[in-house]
N, C-alpha and C positions, 0 to 999 in steps of 0.2 A: 519697548519690550513687554511681553505679557508674562506676568509672574503669578503663581499661585502660592500662597503662604498658608500652610496647615498648622493651626494652633494660633489662637488669638489672645494668648496670655501676654505677659509683659514683653518677652522677647519678640514674639510674633508681631505684637502691636508696634513696637519700636521699628522693626524692619519694614513693616508696612508704611509707617510714617515717613521713613527715609525714602523709600522707593516711590511712593505716591507723590511725594513732594518734588521728585525729579521727573514727573510727568510720565511715569510708567503705568501700564494697565495692570492694576493689582486686584486680585480677588483673595479674600480671606475666608478660610474654612475652619469651623470649630463646631463641636457637638453641643456647645453651650450657647444657646441663642442670645443670652445677655451679653456675652463677650463679642459675638458677631455684631450685635446692635451697637455696642460701644464703638467698635471699629468703624462701622458705616456712618455713625452719627458724628464722629470727630475727625474722620479722615476721608479723603477722596478715593474711596475704594468700594468695590462690590463685596457682598457678603453672602455666604452659603452656610446654613446651619445643617450639620450632619457629620457623620464619621468620615474622616479624611481618607481612610483606607478603602472605602467603598467605591467601586468603579463608577456607579451611577452618580455619586456625589461629585467625584472628580470630573465627570463628564459635564455635569451642570455648571461646574466652576470654570469650564473652558479648557480642559486638559488637552483636547484634540489639537489645539493650535497654540499651546503654551510653550514658551521658550525655557522656562525654569520652574522647578517646584522646590520649595523650602519646607521640609517637614520638621516642625519645631513644637510638636505636641508634648504633653507630659509623659507619654508612653513610648519607650524605645521600640516596642513591637509595632505599634501603629506607625511610627516614623519609617521603620524598615519596610513594612508591607506597603505603605504609601509610595515609597520610591520604587518598589518592585512593580506595583500596578502601573505607575506612571511610565515606567520603562517598557513593560511587556504589552500593555494594552494601548497606551497612547503615544509611545515613542517620544516622550519628553526628552529634550536634548541634555539638559543639565539638572542634576538632582543633588540636593544638599540635605543631610539629616543630622539632627542633634541626638546623640546617644550618650546615656549616662552609665549604663551597666558596664562594670569592669570586664565581665566575661565577654561581652560582645566586642568591646574595644580591643581586648587582648587578641581575640580571633581575627579581627579585621586588620589590626596593625601588624600581625604576624603573617599576613597573606594567606591565612587559611580560607578566607572567603575571597574567591576570585570575583572580579567584577561581573563575569558572566552569570555567576550565581547570586550575587547580591549587588545589584547595579546602583551603587551610591558613589557619586563622583567626589564628594567632599564630606567627610565625617567631622562634625564639630563635637568635641567633648568638653562640656562646661567645667568638669573637674580638672582636666588637664590644663585648660586655659587659666583657671584660678591658681593652680599650682605654679604655673609659669609666671603669673602675675605676682604671686607671693615671693618667688625667687628674685624678681626684679625689685620688689620693695625692699627685700633684705639686702640686696646689693647697693641700694641707695637709701640708707636709713635717714638721711637728712630730708628726703622728699616724702610727701604723703601720697603722691601719685607719680608714676613714671612709665615711659614707653620709649623704645628705641626706634629709630628711623634710618633711612639711607643705608640699608644693609648693615646696621649696627654702628655706622659711623657717626651718628648724632643721637641726642637724647632729649626727650621732653620731660621736664620735671616740674611737679607742683611743690612750691616752697611756701611755708607759712612764715611770714616775716615777723621777727621779734623786735622788741624795743631797741636792741643793740645792733640791728642791721645797719651796716655802714652807709647804705645808699637811700635811707629813708629821706623823704622830703626833697628828693632830687628829681627834676624833670627827666623823663626817659631819654630825651634827645641829648642830654648832657652825659649820659652813660657812655656814649660813643666817644665823646671828647676826653672823658676821664680815663677810659680804658680802651684806647684806640686799637689795640691789637687783639682785643677779646671779642670773639664772634658769638656774642650772646644777644638774644632778642626776647623781650618780654611780650608774649603773645596774648595773654589773657590775665585779667585780675578779677578775683572775687572779693567784693567788699560789701559787708553787711548783707550777705546772702545773695547778692546779685553779681552774675558773671558778665563781663563786658570786654571788648577789644579796646585797649587803651590808645589814646592819641599820643603824639610825641611830647606834648606839653603836660601830660598827666604825671603825677607824682605817686610814689609808693609810700604807704603809711603802715605803721605797726598794726598787726592784726590782719593785714591783707593776705590773701592766698594768691601768689603769683605763679603763672604757668610760663616757664622760661624754656628756651630752646637753644642748644649749643652743640657743637661738635664734641665728640668724646674726649679729645685731647684737651679741650678747654674747660671740661667739667670741674676738675679740682680747683682751678683759679676762680671759676664762676661761683662755686660754693663759698670760697673765701670772701669774695666781693659781697655776697648776700648774707654773710655772717653765719655760715653753716659749717660744722665740722664733719669730716668724712671718717667715721669710725668703722673699724672692721667688726663684723658680727661673728665672733668665734664661739660663743656659747649661746645656744638657742633652746628655748623650751617651746614645744608645740602642744597646744591643748586641742585634742581631737585627732584620733588615730585612724580615721576613716580613709577613704581614697585620696582626699586632698592632702591630709596630714602625712599619710604614708608616702605619697609622691614627693612631697617636699623633703621629708627625711631621707629618702633614697637619693634625691638630687644633692643634698648636703653631703651624704656619704661619698657620692661620686666626685665631689670637689676635692676630697682628700682629707687627711687627718686634722687639718687646722680648724675644722668646724666640729664642735662637740655638741651633739643634739640629744635631748631627752623628750620623750613623747608621753603625754598623759591621756589615757583613753578610758572612758567610763564603762563601756560595754566590754565584758571580759572576752567574748569571742573575737571582737575586732582587735582587742589588745593582743591576744595570742597570735592572730593573723599578722599583725604588724611586727611582733617580736620575731616570728619565723622568717619574715621577709627582710628584716634588717640585720646587719652584721655588727656594726659598732655603736648602734643607737640603743640607749636604755629606754625600755617601755614600762611605764607605771600604770597599773590598773586602778582607777579611782576617779573621783570628781575633781575636775579642774578648778572648781570654786573653793575647794578645801585648802585653807591656808597651810595646814600641816603638810599636805601632799605637795603643795607648791614649794614649801621650804625643803622638803625631801628632794625635790627636783633641782634645788639650788637656784631658786628664782632671784634671790638677792645678789647672786654672782653672775647671773645671765646678762648677756648683752641685749637680748630681745626676747619677747614672747610673741608667738603667732597663734591666735585663737581662731580655729577653723572648724568648730563643731557645726552641726546643722541647725543650731538655734542662735539667732542673733543676740538675744539678751544674755545668754550664757557667754558668748564671745565678748560682749561688752563688759560684763561684770568680771570675767576672768582677767581681762586686760586692766581694768581699774584696780583689781586686787593685786595683780602683779606689780603695777606701778607703785602701789602703796607699800609693797614689800621691798622696794628698791630697784626693780628692773627699770632701766632707763628708756626703753623703746618698746612700744606695743603696737601690733597690727591686728585688726579684727576683721573677720569676714562678715559683711553686712548685706543681707538680701533685700531688706526693706529700705528704700531710699529715704523715707521720711525720718529714719533714725540718724541719718548722716549728719544733720546739724548738731546732734548731741556729742559728736566725736570730740570737738575742741573743748567744750565745757568739762567733759569727763577726763580730759588729758590723754586721750587715745591719739597716738601720733599719726597713724595711717590706717586706711581701710581698703578692703577689696570688695568691689561690687560685682558679683558673678554675672548679673544681667548685662552690665556695661561691657565686661570682657567678652561675653558671648556675642553680643550685638556687634562689637568691633570686629571680631573674628569672622562672623558671617558676612559683614559688609566687605571685609578685605577679600574674601573669596568671590563674592558677587562681582566686585569691580576688579576683576583679575586682569583687565586689559592694560590701558595706559595708567590707570590709577593703581598704584602698587600697594598702598596701605591706607587704612582709615582707622583713626582712634577716636572713640566717643568720650567726651569729657563730661563729668558730672552725670546728671540725670538726662543724658542726651541733649544737653544745652548747647554744645558746640562740638565741632569735629576738627581734627588735625588730619589733613589729607596730603599724601605724598603721590605725585603724579609726574609722568614724563610729558614734556611739552611736544605736541604734534606740530608739524609744519603748517597745518591749517588752523592752528589755535590762534585766538586773538592775542595771546601772550607773545607768540613767536615774533622776534625782530623788534620788540618794543622795549624801551627802558621802563623800569618799574614806575617811575613818576608819570609816565604817559598812559599807564593802564588804569582804566576806570574800575578800580576795585570797589565793591560795596563797603559801606562804613564798618561793617562787622567782620571784615576780612583783613588779615595781615600776613605778610610773607615771613616765614621763619628762616629759610635758607634756600640757596640755589646751588645745585651741584653741577659743575661743568667738568666732565670727565671724572677724574679722581679728586678734584679740588672742590671743597665745600666753601662757598662764599657767603659772607654776611650780606644781607640785602641792603642796598642803598639806592637812592633815587636815580643815580646815573647808571646802575648796573643793567646791562641789556640781556634780556632772556632770549635764547636762541632755541630753535628746534633741536630736540634731543637732550636738552637740559632737563634735570629733575628738580621740581620745586616742591617745597613743603609749605602748605598754607593752613592758617588757622581761620575757621569760619564759624560764626554763630549759626545756630540751627536754621534760622530764617534765611540765611544767605547761602546755604549749601547748594541749592539749585542754581543760583547765579554763578557760583564757582564752577559747577559742572558745565554751564554754558560757555564760560570763558575758556575752559580747558577743552571743550568740544569732545567730551568723552562719555556723555550720558548714554550713548547707545553701544559703547565698546566695553561690554561687561565680561565677555568670555570669548 
């Protein structure tokens, strides 16, 4: 497949890395020659320096025979015009655009822009993706990372293991013997900063970050097994009343009266906008780092704080201050992945990485065929892939023990009809089954080959 990626920033670079690793013909376009050079030096891609919305630049990038264009520059207007030019001048079949402006999103999602007028097949809103990720984190306060799979029937959770975890120092193969009816699989472990796919003989240790996968109905018992309490988040303080904070507050209001939310926003105009848009939420205008204002918001009685300003350091410090004031659970929005290792030492319980959520969303839409969902873990270190098994796949008709999976690949679950099965060596995978696979980044291309879906993107 021939793909043009417009924008060589972090999101564009990660998408290019994924697609080029799967042997697609990828061209990266950016008006910053240094970013283009970084992409061509580190990835198997071609690069064009120039403005992505210019027809001659797209022509040089190969738009005349491109299958897809992904517009992920920092400018909404450039992304929209790029898709328009790709459609009108080059007849590119599939066009994906990242848009941030709430005004554009409101118009597009309310159908004011018909596809004939603004030919964008898929709109990716980083702020909407982050707001949805925040709601998932709040729904699973025991986890520092979480995502749903199998149409909401199963969940991936990242759990930080404490000293009182009941299954410490237990080989993973014994978990099946100890909890024979529990359909939980440990897919990945991060230990001393390194993420790996564990073997059956590996043990869990205090301080590990374990990525576990289980059907929704097994989640409460799974949390008990791993020594985690499932507490309801009924009182929430949001620091940051911009688009993300406002979206989360509105979602909390939609859940009903059981969630009481207060928003702290430093910019008076944004605070007034949030106050006008919210019905039952109290909006305070001031600095989220101000301990007096945090106390006015009732931080010592809150179940959680969600810090989603546009400044990473403010989010981190607000979370630390809230924890010091007695708030038991803190989630911070972190754009810079180099700051993520500081989360645990600072006592911040969970974080949201907008880049990872955006990359996962774009990959999910790109692989819209037999691959139903892709979730990127950490700094694109691994992926969890949900895919339907084709009759021509190397998986079809084979028992799991017979399949030559790469060392960094594990099966999280197999769905047969409406039944979600825990993987075992003797479980036979049939055509039409849906599998969930964990794959380290270097093994994703091999997984695509096993599934035989690398060309079935749309």
